[in-house]
C-alpha positions as CSV (number, residue, x, y, z in Angstrom):
1,M,-125.6,71.5,85.2
2,Q,-128.3,69.8,86.7
3,K,-128.4,72.2,89.9
4,E,-128.5,75.4,87.6
5,A,-131.7,77.6,87.7
6,I,-131.5,78.7,84.1
7,V,-130.1,76.7,81.2
8,H,-129.8,77.8,77.6
9,L,-130.1,75.1,75.0
10,D,-129.6,75.1,71.1
11,E,-128.5,72.9,68.1
12,T,-127.2,73.5,64.8
13,P,-126.5,70.9,62.0
14,W,-123.2,69.0,62.0
15,Y,-121.8,66.9,59.2
16,E,-119.3,64.0,59.8
17,K,-118.3,62.2,56.4
18,G,-121.1,63.7,54.7
19,C,-123.7,62.3,57.3
20,L,-125.8,64.8,58.8
21,K,-125.5,64.9,62.6
22,W,-126.4,67.7,65.1
23,L,-124.3,69.7,67.5
24,W,-126.2,70.6,70.5
25,V,-125.1,73.0,73.4
26,A,-126.1,73.5,76.9
27,I,-125.1,76.5,78.7
28,S,-125.4,78.2,82.1
29,K,-123.4,80.8,84.0
30,L,-120.7,78.5,84.8
31,T,-121.0,75.5,82.6
32,A,-121.0,74.9,78.5
33,V,-121.8,71.2,77.4
34,Y,-121.4,70.4,73.7
35,L,-122.7,67.0,72.3
36,I,-122.6,65.7,68.8
37,G,-125.4,63.3,68.0
38,T,-128.8,62.8,66.6
39,R,-131.8,65.4,66.7
40,K,-133.8,63.1,68.7
41,K,-135.2,63.9,72.3
42,E,-132.8,61.3,74.0
43,E,-129.8,63.6,73.1
44,L,-131.4,66.3,75.2
45,L,-131.6,63.9,78.2
46,K,-127.8,63.3,77.8
47,L,-127.3,67.1,78.3
48,I,-129.5,67.8,81.1
49,T,-130.8,64.4,82.5
50,T,-134.1,64.1,84.0
51,A,-132.7,65.5,87.3
52,F,-132.7,68.9,85.8
53,M,-135.6,71.1,87.6
54,G,-134.7,74.4,86.3
55,W,-135.6,76.7,83.2
56,L,-134.9,75.9,79.7
57,I,-134.6,78.8,77.4
58,S,-134.9,77.2,73.9
59,D,-136.2,77.9,70.4
60,G,-139.5,76.0,69.3
61,Y,-138.0,72.8,68.5
62,G,-140.3,69.6,69.4
63,A,-137.8,67.9,71.7
64,Y,-137.8,70.8,74.1
65,R,-141.8,71.0,74.5
66,S,-142.3,68.4,77.1
67,R,-140.4,70.5,79.5
68,E,-142.9,72.5,81.8
69,K,-140.6,75.2,82.8
70,R,-139.5,76.6,79.6
71,Q,-139.1,80.2,78.2
72,R,-139.6,80.4,74.4
73,C,-136.9,82.6,72.3
74,L,-138.8,85.7,71.4
75,A,-135.8,86.5,68.9
76,H,-136.7,83.3,66.7
77,L,-140.3,84.6,66.4
78,I,-139.3,88.2,66.0
79,R,-137.5,87.1,62.8
80,K,-140.3,85.4,61.6
81,A,-142.5,88.4,62.1
82,V,-139.9,90.4,60.2
83,A,-140.2,88.1,57.3
84,L,-143.9,88.8,57.2
85,T,-143.4,92.4,57.1
86,G,-141.9,91.7,53.7
87,A,-144.6,89.7,52.0
88,L,-146.5,90.6,48.9
89,D,-149.9,90.1,50.7
90,E,-151.0,93.4,52.3
91,K,-152.7,91.6,55.1
92,A,-149.7,89.3,56.1
93,R,-147.6,92.5,56.0
94,K,-149.8,94.5,58.4
95,M,-150.3,91.3,60.6
96,G,-146.4,90.7,60.6
97,D,-146.0,94.5,61.7
98,W,-148.6,93.9,64.6
99,F,-146.9,90.7,65.7
100,L,-143.4,92.6,65.8
101,R,-144.9,95.5,67.6
102,E,-146.3,93.4,70.3
103,L,-143.2,91.1,70.7
104,R,-140.7,93.9,70.8
105,G,-143.3,95.7,73.2
106,L,-143.1,92.7,75.6
107,I,-139.4,92.8,75.7
108,K,-139.1,96.5,76.1
109,T,-141.8,96.5,78.8
110,M,-140.3,93.8,80.6
111,S,-136.8,95.6,80.7
112,E,-138.1,98.5,82.5
113,E,-137.6,98.6,86.3
114,G,-140.3,98.9,88.7
115,E,-143.4,96.8,90.0
116,D,-145.7,97.9,87.5
117,C,-143.9,96.3,84.4
118,K,-145.9,93.0,84.7
119,K,-149.3,95.0,84.6
120,K,-148.2,97.0,82.0
121,C,-147.6,93.8,79.8
122,N,-151.3,92.8,80.1
123,P,-152.7,94.9,77.3
124,I,-149.7,93.9,75.2
125,L,-150.3,90.1,76.0
126,A,-154.0,90.8,75.1
127,R,-153.4,92.4,71.8
128,L,-150.7,89.7,70.8
129,K,-153.3,87.0,71.5
130,K,-155.9,88.8,69.5
131,A,-153.6,89.0,66.6
132,C,-152.7,85.3,66.8
133,N,-156.5,84.3,67.0
134,L,-157.2,86.6,63.8
135,G,-153.9,85.4,61.9
136,S,-154.7,81.7,62.7
137,V,-157.3,81.6,60.3
138,E,-155.8,83.5,57.6
139,D,-155.0,82.0,54.0
140,H,-151.5,83.3,54.0
141,S,-149.6,80.2,55.3
142,K,-146.7,81.9,56.7
143,L,-148.8,84.1,58.8
144,R,-151.4,81.4,59.8
145,E,-148.3,79.2,61.0
146,L,-146.7,82.0,63.1
147,A,-149.9,82.8,64.7
148,R,-150.7,79.2,65.4
149,E,-147.1,78.6,66.5
150,I,-147.3,81.2,69.2
151,L,-150.7,80.2,70.4
152,N,-149.6,76.5,70.7
153,D,-146.9,77.4,72.8
154,W,-148.0,80.4,74.6
155,D,-147.2,79.7,78.1
156,A,-143.6,79.3,77.0
157,V,-143.6,82.5,74.8
158,V,-144.8,84.6,77.7
159,A,-143.3,82.7,80.9
160,F,-140.8,85.7,81.3
161,V,-143.5,87.9,82.0
162,K,-144.5,86.1,85.0
163,N,-140.7,85.1,85.8
164,P,-138.6,88.3,85.1
165,E,-135.7,86.6,86.0
166,L,-135.8,84.7,82.6
167,P,-134.4,86.1,79.6
168,A,-136.5,86.6,76.6
169,T,-134.3,85.4,74.3
170,N,-131.7,82.3,73.7
171,N,-128.8,84.4,72.6
172,E,-126.4,82.5,74.9
173,A,-126.9,79.5,73.2
174,E,-126.7,81.0,69.8
175,R,-123.5,82.8,71.0
176,A,-122.1,79.3,72.2
177,L,-122.5,77.8,68.9
178,R,-121.1,80.7,66.6
179,H,-117.5,79.5,66.6
180,A,-118.7,76.1,65.7
181,V,-120.8,77.3,62.9
182,I,-118.0,79.3,61.5
183,S,-115.5,76.4,61.9
184,R,-118.2,74.0,60.1
185,R,-118.4,76.6,57.0
186,I,-114.7,76.8,56.8
187,S,-114.0,73.0,57.1
188,F,-117.3,71.7,55.4
189,G,-117.7,69.3,58.4
190,T,-115.5,66.7,60.1
191,R,-114.1,63.7,58.6
192,T,-114.0,61.4,61.8
193,N,-116.0,60.9,64.8
194,D,-113.2,62.7,66.3
195,A,-114.8,66.2,66.3
196,H,-112.3,68.4,67.9
197,V,-114.5,71.7,68.3
198,G,-111.9,74.2,68.6
199,F,-113.3,77.0,70.8
């Protein structure tokens, strides 16, 4: 895992004897590692260690933010933008549409073949940053939070534009956790430390 160029990471709540723990997954092309523990940053080091020099594909959880080489999952941000489009506040709805249009536009443009795809992203990036700057001072809390979240993690949000080999989403890790999530719902958690994750 330490030698991989790209590793996807995700975590989900996991109960043992009614005690809240977290199920982590680190997945690459050839390897998947699962770990049950706390949600502290130390658990991340157990998965990939300080020797890992590749790219992390992750959500916005703070434990990942110290990693310089990181791609932020755009699917998480898109879901928050979609939620904004259903807001009662008209401005929040319009801004949600704006965020959605630019985030999806980035993914679509980077999926196109050719040398010009990065250049085509420049106006999209400019519009997205403008939307974030405007939204970051709005009264609507969810709008303000999303705008600031993107601005505060900007380099990780747009890393895949400069590095086209990076995926724009963390779907690999989410898929790797899906069976465990289904098992958790059916079993209501585990009763012992021997959490035999059957997948």
